[in-house]
C-alpha positions as CSV (number, residue, x, y, z in Angstrom):
1,M,138.5,146.0,180.4
2,R,140.9,148.7,181.5
3,K,143.0,146.0,183.6
4,F,142.7,143.3,180.9
5,S,144.1,145.9,178.5
6,E,146.9,146.9,180.8
7,Q,147.9,143.3,181.6
8,Y,148.0,142.2,178.0
9,A,149.9,145.3,176.9
10,R,152.6,144.4,179.5
11,R,152.4,140.7,178.6
12,S,152.7,141.2,175.0
13,G,155.5,144.0,175.1
14,T,153.0,146.4,173.4
15,Y,152.1,150.0,174.1
16,F,149.0,152.1,174.0
17,C,148.3,154.5,171.1
18,V,150.2,158.1,171.8
19,D,146.7,159.2,171.5
20,K,144.8,158.3,174.8
21,G,141.6,159.3,173.2
22,V,141.9,156.4,170.8
23,T,142.9,153.9,173.5
24,S,139.8,154.9,175.6
25,V,137.3,154.8,172.7
26,V,138.5,151.3,172.0
27,I,138.6,149.8,175.5
28,K,135.1,151.5,176.2
29,G,134.0,149.5,172.8
30,L,135.3,146.4,174.2
31,A,133.5,146.8,177.7
32,E,130.3,147.6,175.9
33,H,130.5,144.6,173.8
34,K,131.2,142.4,177.1
35,D,128.2,143.9,178.2
36,T,125.8,143.6,175.5
37,L,127.2,140.6,173.7
38,G,128.8,138.7,176.5
39,A,132.2,138.8,175.3
40,P,134.7,141.9,174.5
41,L,134.7,141.0,170.9
42,C,137.6,142.6,169.1
43,P,137.8,142.4,165.5
44,C,141.6,142.1,165.3
45,R,143.1,139.0,164.5
46,K,146.7,138.8,164.1
47,E,147.6,142.2,163.9
48,C,146.1,145.0,165.7
49,H,144.3,147.6,163.6
50,C,142.3,149.2,166.1
51,M,145.4,150.9,167.6
52,L,144.9,149.5,171.1
53,F,147.9,147.1,171.3
54,L,151.0,148.7,169.2
55,T,154.6,147.5,169.0
56,P,157.4,149.9,170.1
57,D,158.4,150.2,166.4
58,N,154.8,151.5,165.3
59,D,155.0,155.3,164.6
60,F,151.6,155.5,166.9
61,A,152.9,153.7,169.7
62,G,153.2,155.9,172.9
63,K,155.1,154.8,176.1
64,D,152.2,153.7,178.3
65,Q,151.0,150.4,179.0
66,E,148.4,151.7,181.5
67,I,145.7,154.3,181.6
68,S,143.6,155.6,184.6
69,S,140.0,155.3,185.0
70,E,139.8,159.0,185.1
71,E,141.4,159.2,181.7
72,L,139.0,156.7,180.5
73,K,136.1,158.4,181.6
74,E,137.2,162.1,180.6
75,L,138.1,160.8,177.1
76,T,135.0,159.1,176.3
77,V,132.6,161.6,177.8
78,N,131.0,162.3,174.2
79,F,130.9,158.7,173.2
């Protein structure tokens, strides 16, 4: 899901949340949905409200379209 999220951010011109903890938890949730439900089900439809894919004009948008595996593991250790 990390690679998918990075590719989608690049293709859509969106950015991850400035708080990488938010990004990590959402990506982990999508991965868990894929494992348990067979698809990375996301509740967002037309506009992202989970704060994974943010447009540059969003106050919470960071500058990154990538997140390392290490960051994901570190930031979701308690989830």
